[in-house]
C-alpha positions as CSV (number, residue, x, y, z in Angstrom):
1,X,-20.8,-167.3,-47.6
2,X,-23.4,-164.9,-45.4
3,X,-25.3,-161.9,-46.5
4,X,-26.3,-159.0,-44.9
5,X,-29.2,-156.9,-45.3
6,X,-27.6,-153.3,-45.1
7,X,-30.6,-152.7,-41.9
8,X,-28.9,-156.0,-40.2
9,X,-24.9,-154.7,-41.7
10,X,-25.2,-150.7,-40.5
11,X,-26.9,-151.6,-36.9
12,X,-24.6,-154.7,-36.0
13,X,-21.8,-153.6,-37.7
14,X,-19.5,-155.0,-35.6
15,X,-20.7,-158.2,-35.4
16,X,-20.3,-158.0,-38.8
17,X,-16.4,-156.5,-39.1
18,X,-16.3,-159.7,-36.3
19,X,-17.6,-162.6,-38.2
20,X,-15.1,-161.0,-41.3
21,X,-12.3,-161.1,-40.0
22,X,-13.3,-165.2,-38.7
23,X,-15.1,-166.9,-41.3
24,X,-14.2,-164.7,-44.1
25,X,-15.7,-161.9,-46.9
26,X,-19.2,-160.9,-46.1
27,X,-21.9,-160.4,-48.4
28,X,-23.7,-157.0,-48.3
29,X,-27.4,-156.6,-49.3
30,X,-29.9,-153.9,-50.1
31,X,-33.9,-154.8,-51.3
32,X,-32.0,-158.2,-52.1
33,X,-29.5,-157.4,-53.8
34,X,-25.9,-158.3,-53.6
35,X,-24.3,-154.5,-52.6
36,X,-20.9,-155.3,-51.3
37,X,-18.7,-157.0,-49.4
38,X,-16.7,-157.1,-46.6
39,X,-13.6,-158.6,-46.7
40,X,-10.1,-158.8,-44.6
41,X,-8.1,-157.0,-45.2
42,X,-4.9,-158.9,-45.8
43,X,-7.1,-161.1,-48.2
44,X,-7.9,-158.0,-50.8
45,X,-4.3,-157.1,-50.3
46,X,-3.7,-160.4,-52.0
47,X,-6.7,-159.2,-53.8
48,X,-4.6,-155.9,-55.7
49,X,-1.5,-158.0,-55.6
50,X,-2.4,-160.7,-58.4
51,X,-5.0,-157.8,-60.5
52,X,-1.3,-155.5,-60.4
53,X,1.2,-158.0,-60.7
54,X,4.2,-155.3,-60.2
55,X,7.2,-154.9,-63.4
56,X,9.9,-157.4,-61.6
57,X,7.2,-159.5,-61.6
58,X,5.9,-159.7,-65.4
59,X,9.4,-159.0,-66.0
60,X,10.7,-162.7,-64.8
61,X,7.1,-164.3,-65.3
62,X,6.3,-167.7,-67.6
63,X,4.3,-166.3,-69.0
64,X,4.0,-164.2,-72.8
65,X,4.6,-160.1,-72.0
66,X,2.6,-159.7,-75.0
67,X,-0.5,-161.1,-77.6
68,X,0.3,-158.0,-80.8
69,X,0.7,-159.0,-84.0
70,X,3.5,-156.4,-84.9
71,X,3.8,-155.7,-89.0
72,X,7.2,-155.9,-91.0
73,X,8.5,-153.1,-90.3
74,X,10.8,-151.7,-94.2
75,X,7.7,-151.9,-97.0
76,X,6.1,-149.3,-96.5
77,X,6.5,-147.0,-99.1
78,X,8.0,-142.8,-98.3
79,X,6.0,-139.9,-99.8
80,X,8.8,-137.9,-101.7
81,X,9.5,-134.5,-99.4
82,X,7.3,-130.9,-99.5
83,X,8.7,-129.0,-101.2
84,X,8.5,-124.9,-101.5
85,X,9.0,-122.9,-103.7
């Protein structure tokens, strides 16, 4: 993954885009700090799909659907109904 300074990325955006499409993600730095990544569209779509699976995929998956511990039911006391005189 190649790193581009923001000034170079702005001045040579076409080259940045072509390199991204040919070689993969490209990092853009601002004052020496990584600020952004340019990724090809198909890779971005794959990342989006894996980050948010469809409901159908969740329901059909082998993984546990929730890690919630549910309290036992029926052992709670109910308060008596309010009396209106």
